[in-house]
DSSP file (Angstrom, degrees, kcal/mol; ACC not computed):
  #  RESIDUE AA STRUCTURE BP1 BP2  ACC     N-H-->O    O-->H-N    N-H-->O    O-->H-N    TCO  KAPPA ALPHA  PHI   PSI    X-CA   Y-CA   Z-CA
    1    1 A M     >        0   0    0      0, 0.0     4,-1.1     0, 0.0     3,-0.3   0.000 360.0 360.0 360.0 -35.1    0.0    0.0    0.0
    2    2 A A  H >>  +     0   0    0      1,-0.2     3,-0.7     2,-0.2     4,-0.6   0.893 360.0  50.2 -58.8 -42.9    2.8    2.4    0.8
    3    3 A S  H >4 S+     0   0    0      1,-0.2     3,-0.8     2,-0.2     4,-0.3   0.853 107.8  54.9 -66.4 -31.8    4.1    2.6   -2.8
    4    4 A G  H >4 S+     0   0    0     -3,-0.3     3,-0.6     1,-0.2    -1,-0.2   0.724  98.3  64.0 -70.6 -21.7    0.6    3.3   -4.0
    5    5 A L  H XX S+     0   0    0     -4,-1.1     3,-1.8    -3,-0.7     4,-0.7   0.703  80.0  82.0 -75.5 -19.4    0.3    6.3   -1.7
    6    6 A E  G X< S+     0   0    0     -3,-0.8     3,-1.0    -4,-0.6    -1,-0.2   0.860  87.1  55.6 -55.7 -37.3    3.1    8.2   -3.4
    7    7 A S  G <4 S+     0   0    0     -3,-0.6    -1,-0.3    -4,-0.3    -2,-0.2   0.677 103.9  56.2 -71.1 -15.1    0.7    9.4   -6.1
    8    8 A Y  G X4 S+     0   0    0     -3,-1.8     3,-2.1    -4,-0.2    19,-0.4   0.580  76.1 119.3 -90.7 -11.3   -1.6   10.9   -3.4
    9    9 A V  T << S+     0   0    0     -3,-1.0    19,-0.2    -4,-0.7     3,-0.1  -0.339  85.0  11.9 -60.7 133.9    1.1   13.1   -1.8
   10   10 A N  T 3  S+     0   0    0     17,-3.8     2,-0.3     1,-0.3    -1,-0.3   0.627 110.2 107.0  69.3  18.2    0.1   16.8   -2.0
   11   11 A H  S <  S-     0   0    0     -3,-2.1    16,-2.3    16,-0.4     2,-0.4  -0.861  80.6 -99.9-117.6 157.9   -3.5   15.8   -3.0
   12   12 A T  E     -A   26   0A   0     -2,-0.3    61,-3.0    61,-0.3     2,-0.3  -0.644  48.5-177.9 -77.7 128.7   -6.7   15.9   -1.0
   13   13 A V  E     -AB  25  72A   0     12,-3.1    12,-1.8    -2,-0.4     2,-0.5  -0.873  25.9-138.9-126.7 158.0   -7.6   12.5    0.3
   14   14 A S  E     -AB  24  71A   0     57,-3.1    57,-2.3    -2,-0.3     2,-0.5  -0.975  21.7-166.2-113.1 131.4  -10.3   10.9    2.4
   15   15 A I  E     -AB  23  70A   0      8,-3.1     8,-2.8    -2,-0.5     2,-0.5  -0.976   7.7-163.6-122.5 127.1   -9.3    8.4    5.0
   16   16 A I  E     -AB  22  69A   0     53,-2.3    52,-2.4    -2,-0.5    53,-2.1  -0.940  17.6-150.1-107.2 130.0  -11.6    6.0    6.8
   17   17 A T  E >   - B   0  67A   0      4,-2.3     3,-2.2    -2,-0.5    50,-0.2  -0.510  27.8-105.7 -98.9 166.6  -10.1    4.4    9.9
   18   18 A A  T 3  S+     0   0    0     48,-2.9    76,-3.3     1,-0.3    49,-0.1   0.730 120.5  57.3 -62.6 -23.1  -10.7    1.1   11.6
   19   19 A D  T 3  S-     0   0    0     47,-0.3    -1,-0.3    74,-0.2    74,-0.2   0.291 123.4-103.3 -93.3  11.6  -12.8    2.8   14.2
   20   20 A G  S <  S+     0   0    0     -3,-2.2    71,-0.6     1,-0.3     2,-0.2   0.583  72.7 140.9  87.2  11.0  -15.2    4.3   11.6
   21   21 A R        -     0   0    0     69,-0.1    -4,-2.3    24,-0.1     2,-0.5  -0.574  40.8-144.7 -88.2 153.1  -13.9    7.9   11.5
   22   22 A N  E     -AC  16  44A   0     22,-0.6    22,-2.6    -6,-0.2     2,-0.4  -0.967  16.6-174.7-122.8 116.1  -13.6    9.9    8.2
   23   23 A F  E     -AC  15  43A   0     -8,-2.8    -8,-3.1    -2,-0.5     2,-0.4  -0.893   5.0-166.9-111.9 140.2  -10.7   12.3    7.9
   24   24 A I  E     +AC  14  42A   0     18,-2.9    18,-2.5    -2,-0.4     2,-0.3  -0.983  31.9 110.3-123.8 135.9  -10.2   14.7    4.9
   25   25 A G  E     -A   13   0A   0    -12,-1.8   -12,-3.1    -2,-0.4     2,-0.6  -0.980  67.5 -67.0 178.5 179.0   -7.0   16.6    4.3
   26   26 A T  E     -AC  12  39A   0     13,-2.7    13,-2.4    -2,-0.3     2,-0.5  -0.791  48.0-129.2 -89.3 119.9   -3.9   17.1    2.1
   27   27 A L  E     + C   0  38A   0    -16,-2.3   -17,-3.8    -2,-0.6   -16,-0.4  -0.576  33.3 171.0 -71.4 117.2   -1.6   14.1    2.4
   28   28 A K  E     -     0   0A   0      9,-3.0     2,-0.3    -2,-0.5    -1,-0.2   0.671  58.0 -28.1-101.3 -22.3    1.8   15.5    3.1
   29   29 A G  E     - C   0  37A   0      8,-1.1     8,-2.6     2,-0.0    -1,-0.3  -0.979  47.5-164.2 179.9 169.9    3.7   12.2    3.9
   30   30 A F  E     - C   0  36A   0     -2,-0.3     2,-0.2     6,-0.2     6,-0.2  -0.959  13.3-140.0-159.5 166.6    3.7    8.6    5.1
   31   31 A D    >   -     0   0    0      4,-1.1     3,-1.9    -2,-0.3    -2,-0.0  -0.648  43.5 -80.2-126.3-173.6    6.1    6.0    6.2
   32   32 A Q  T 3  S+     0   0    0      1,-0.3   -30,-0.2    -2,-0.2   -29,-0.1   0.683 127.8  52.6 -66.3 -18.4    6.6    2.2    5.8
   33   33 A T  T 3  S-     0   0    0      2,-0.1    -1,-0.3   -31,-0.1     3,-0.1   0.212 118.8-109.4-100.4  15.3    3.9    1.4    8.4
   34   34 A I    <   +     0   0    0     -3,-1.9     2,-0.3     1,-0.3    -2,-0.1   0.686  58.7 162.5  65.4  22.8    1.4    3.7    6.7
   35   35 A N        -     0   0    0     28,-0.1    -4,-1.1    29,-0.1     2,-0.4  -0.607  29.1-148.9 -64.3 131.8    1.4    6.4    9.4
   36   36 A L  E     -CD  30  62A   0     26,-2.6    26,-2.4    -2,-0.3     2,-0.5  -0.858  15.4-153.5-114.6 141.8   -0.1    9.3    7.5
   37   37 A I  E     -CD  29  61A   0     -8,-2.6    -9,-3.0    -2,-0.4    -8,-1.1  -0.965  16.1-171.0-113.4 120.7    0.4   13.0    7.9
   38   38 A L  E     -CD  27  60A   0     22,-3.4    22,-2.8    -2,-0.5     2,-0.3  -0.902   5.9-159.1-112.1 140.4   -2.5   15.3    6.8
   39   39 A E  E    S+C   26   0A   0    -13,-2.4   -13,-2.7    -2,-0.4    20,-0.2  -0.878  76.2  10.8-114.2 150.1   -2.3   19.0    6.5
   40   40 A E  E    S+     0   0A   0     -2,-0.3    -1,-0.2   -15,-0.2     2,-0.2   0.920  96.2 166.9  49.9  49.5   -5.4   21.3    6.6
   41   41 A S  E     - D   0  58A   0     17,-2.2    16,-2.6    -3,-0.3    17,-1.9  -0.514  23.9-179.2 -98.9 161.1   -7.4   18.4    7.8
   42   42 A H  E     -CD  24  56A   0    -18,-2.5   -18,-2.9    14,-0.3     2,-0.4  -0.979  23.7-125.7-149.7 158.2  -10.9   18.0    9.3
   43   43 A E  E     -CD  23  55A   0     12,-2.3    12,-2.8    -2,-0.3     2,-0.6  -0.898  17.2-142.5-105.8 135.5  -13.0   15.1   10.5
   44   44 A R  E     -CD  22  54A   0    -22,-2.6   -22,-0.6    -2,-0.4     2,-0.6  -0.881  14.4-162.7 -98.0 121.7  -16.5   14.6    9.1
   45   45 A V  E     - D   0  53A   0      8,-3.2     8,-2.4    -2,-0.6     2,-0.2  -0.920   9.3-151.1-108.8 117.1  -18.9   13.4   11.8
   46   46 A Y        +     0   0    0     -2,-0.6     2,-0.3     6,-0.2     5,-0.1  -0.594  16.6 177.6 -92.4 148.8  -22.1   11.8   10.4
   47   47 A S        -     0   0    0      3,-0.4    41,-2.0    39,-0.3    42,-0.1  -0.987  34.2-140.1-147.1 150.9  -25.4   11.8   12.2
   48   48 A T  S    S+     0   0    0     -2,-0.3    41,-0.1    39,-0.3     3,-0.1   0.596 105.3  39.8 -85.5 -11.7  -29.0   10.6   11.5
   49   49 A T  S    S+     0   0    0     39,-0.2     2,-0.3     2,-0.1    -1,-0.1   0.722 118.9  29.9-110.4 -27.9  -30.5   13.8   13.0
   50   50 A T  S    S-     0   0    0      1,-0.2    -3,-0.4    38,-0.1    38,-0.3  -0.798  89.1 -88.1-126.4 169.7  -28.3   16.7   12.0
   51   51 A G        -     0   0    0     -2,-0.3     2,-0.4     1,-0.2    33,-0.3  -0.034  64.6 -65.7 -66.9 178.7  -26.1   17.4    9.0
   52   52 A V        -     0   0    0     31,-2.5     2,-0.4    34,-0.1    -6,-0.2  -0.541  50.6-144.4 -71.4 125.4  -22.5   16.4    8.7
   53   53 A E  E     -D   45   0A   0     -8,-2.4    -8,-3.2    -2,-0.4     2,-0.6  -0.774   6.2-151.8 -90.7 134.6  -20.3   18.2   11.3
   54   54 A Q  E     -D   44   0A   0     -2,-0.4     2,-0.7   -10,-0.2   -10,-0.2  -0.933   6.2-161.4-110.2 115.2  -16.8   19.1   10.2
   55   55 A V  E     -D   43   0A   0    -12,-2.8   -12,-2.3    -2,-0.6     2,-0.3  -0.852  18.0-133.5 -98.5 114.9  -14.3   19.3   13.0
   56   56 A V  E     +D   42   0A   0     -2,-0.7   -14,-0.3   -14,-0.2   -16,-0.0  -0.504  34.0 164.7 -72.2 130.2  -11.2   21.3   12.0
   57   57 A L  E     -     0   0A   0    -16,-2.6     2,-0.4    -2,-0.3   -15,-0.2   0.648  19.6-163.6-116.7 -27.7   -8.0   19.5   13.0
   58   58 A G  E    S+D   41   0A   0    -17,-1.9   -17,-2.2   -19,-0.1     2,-0.4  -0.625  70.2  17.9  75.7-130.7   -5.2   21.3   11.0
   59   59 A L  E    S+     0   0A   0     -2,-0.4     2,-0.4   -20,-0.2   -20,-0.2  -0.637  83.8 174.7 -76.1 127.3   -2.0   19.2   11.0
   60   60 A H  E     -D   38   0A   0    -22,-2.8   -22,-3.4    -2,-0.4     2,-0.4  -0.995  24.7-152.8-142.6 139.8   -3.0   15.6   11.9
   61   61 A I  E     -D   37   0A   0     -2,-0.4     2,-0.5   -24,-0.2   -24,-0.2  -0.951   9.4-162.6-114.6 132.8   -1.2   12.3   12.1
   62   62 A I  E     -D   36   0A   0    -26,-2.4   -26,-2.6    -2,-0.4     2,-0.1  -0.965  24.1-120.3-115.8 125.9   -3.1    9.0   11.7
   63   63 A R    >   -     0   0    0     -2,-0.5     3,-1.7   -28,-0.2     4,-0.3  -0.387  17.6-131.1 -64.6 137.3   -1.5    5.8   12.9
   64   64 A G  G >  S+     0   0    0      1,-0.3     3,-1.3     2,-0.2    -1,-0.1   0.810 103.8  61.5 -61.0 -33.4   -1.0    3.2   10.1
   65   65 A D  G 3  S+     0   0    0      1,-0.3    -1,-0.3   -48,-0.0   -31,-0.1   0.577 104.5  51.2 -73.0  -5.5   -2.5    0.3   12.1
   66   66 A N  G <  S+     0   0    0     -3,-1.7   -48,-2.9   -49,-0.1     2,-0.4   0.432  84.2 107.3-105.4  -2.9   -5.8    2.3   12.2
   67   67 A V  E <   +B   17   0A   0     -3,-1.3   -50,-0.2    -4,-0.3     3,-0.1  -0.655  31.1 162.6 -82.9 125.7   -6.0    3.1    8.5
   68   68 A A  E     +     0   0A   0    -52,-2.4     2,-0.3    -2,-0.4   -51,-0.2   0.786  66.4  10.2-104.9 -45.5   -8.7    1.1    6.6
   69   69 A V  E     -B   16   0A   0    -53,-2.1   -53,-2.3     2,-0.0     2,-0.4  -1.000  54.2-171.9-141.8 137.5   -9.2    3.0    3.3
   70   70 A V  E     +B   15   0A   0     -2,-0.3     2,-0.3   -55,-0.2   -55,-0.2  -0.999  18.1 166.1-126.9 128.6   -7.4    5.9    1.6
   71   71 A G  E     -B   14   0A   0    -57,-2.3   -57,-3.1    -2,-0.4     2,-0.2  -0.997  36.9-111.4-143.1 147.8   -8.8    7.5   -1.5
   72   72 A E  E     -B   13   0A   0     -2,-0.3     2,-0.3   -59,-0.2   -59,-0.3  -0.566  33.7-135.3 -76.7 139.1   -8.2   10.6   -3.5
   73   73 A M        -     0   0    0    -61,-3.0     2,-0.9    -2,-0.2   -61,-0.3  -0.730   5.4-135.4 -94.7 142.1  -11.0   13.3   -3.3
   74   74 A D     >  -     0   0    0     -2,-0.3     4,-2.7     1,-0.2     5,-0.2  -0.870  20.0-163.5 -91.3 104.4  -12.4   15.1   -6.3
   75   75 A E  H  > S+     0   0    0     -2,-0.9     4,-2.1     1,-0.2    -1,-0.2   0.813  83.5  56.4 -65.0 -31.4  -12.4   18.6   -4.8
   76   76 A D  H  > S+     0   0    0      2,-0.2     4,-0.6     1,-0.2    -1,-0.2   0.942 112.9  40.0 -65.6 -47.0  -14.8   20.0   -7.4
   77   77 A I  H >4 S+     0   0    0      1,-0.2     3,-1.1     2,-0.2     4,-0.5   0.921 114.7  53.3 -66.8 -43.7  -17.4   17.4   -6.8
   78   78 A D  H >< S+     0   0    0     -4,-2.7     3,-1.2     1,-0.3    -2,-0.2   0.872 104.0  56.1 -60.4 -38.2  -16.9   17.6   -3.0
   79   79 A S  H 3< S+     0   0    0     -4,-2.1    -1,-0.3     1,-0.2    -2,-0.2   0.700 102.8  56.9 -69.3 -18.3  -17.4   21.4   -3.0
   80   80 A Q  T << S+     0   0    0     -3,-1.1     2,-0.4    -4,-0.6    -1,-0.2   0.560  85.3  98.3 -87.8  -9.5  -20.8   21.0   -4.6
   81   81 A I    <   -     0   0    0     -3,-1.2     2,-1.2    -4,-0.5     3,-0.1  -0.667  69.4-141.8 -84.4 128.8  -22.2   18.7   -1.9
   82   82 A N    >   -     0   0    0     -2,-0.4     3,-1.6     1,-0.2     4,-0.3  -0.756  17.1-172.8 -88.9  96.2  -24.3   20.4    0.8
   83   83 A L  G >  S+     0   0    0     -2,-1.2   -31,-2.5     1,-0.3     3,-1.0   0.730  77.0  69.7 -64.7 -22.6  -23.1   18.5    3.9
   84   84 A A  G 3  S+     0   0    0    -33,-0.3    -1,-0.3     1,-0.2   -33,-0.1   0.750  99.7  49.4 -67.1 -22.4  -25.8   20.2    6.0
   85   85 A N  G <  S+     0   0    0     -3,-1.6     2,-0.5   -34,-0.1    -1,-0.2   0.484  88.6 101.3 -94.6  -3.6  -28.5   18.2    4.2
   86   86 A I    <   -     0   0    0     -3,-1.0     2,-0.4    -4,-0.3   -39,-0.3  -0.704  47.2-175.3 -89.6 128.8  -26.8   14.8    4.5
   87   87 A R        +     0   0    0     -2,-0.5     2,-0.3   -36,-0.1   -39,-0.3  -0.988  18.0 151.6-119.8 130.2  -28.1   12.4    7.2
   88   88 A A        -     0   0    0    -41,-2.0   -39,-0.2    -2,-0.4   -38,-0.1  -0.994  47.2-103.8-157.1 150.4  -26.2    9.1    7.7
   89   89 A E        -     0   0    0     -2,-0.3   -42,-0.1   -41,-0.1     3,-0.1  -0.560  47.9-108.8 -68.8 136.9  -25.5    6.5   10.3
   90   90 A P        -     0   0    0      0, 0.0   -69,-0.1     0, 0.0     2,-0.1  -0.386  42.7 -97.5 -61.5 149.1  -21.9    6.8   11.6
   91   91 A L        -     0   0    0    -71,-0.6     2,-0.1     1,-0.1     3,-0.1  -0.402  39.2-123.0 -68.2 145.0  -19.7    3.9   10.4
   92   92 A S        -     0   0    0      1,-0.1     2,-0.1    -2,-0.1   -72,-0.1  -0.433  32.4 -89.0 -83.3 162.5  -19.2    1.1   12.8
   93   93 A T        -     0   0    0    -74,-0.2     2,-0.4    -2,-0.1   -74,-0.2  -0.456  47.3-107.8 -66.8 141.8  -15.8   -0.1   14.1
   94   94 A I        -     0   0    0    -76,-3.3     2,-0.5    -2,-0.1    -1,-0.1  -0.601  30.3-148.5 -74.4 128.9  -14.3   -2.8   11.9
   95   95 A A              0   0    0     -2,-0.4    -1,-0.0     1,-0.1    -3,-0.0  -0.878 360.0 360.0-100.5 126.3  -14.4   -6.2   13.6
   96   96 A H              0   0    0     -2,-0.5    -1,-0.1     0, 0.0    -2,-0.0   0.434 360.0 360.0 -92.2 360.0  -11.5   -8.6   12.8
């Protein structure tokens, strides 16, 4: 996975962690254990009763053993989504 992440450096990515959290930010770096460094990051917190809350984090490090999915974001499409209107169940923790 580490070699595949090189193309994502300096791009906006979405990361889903094993505990069901969703982080968005600019991937600035990573190491051989997939520890990730995000810049200008925020966490999207989903709810069935209110819109998506975005918690600003700034510079953020995510431990590699907690990373489940990494994907590049299309910023043009993402900017058109009205997160206040989205209702969703939070993701569950991954059970091994």
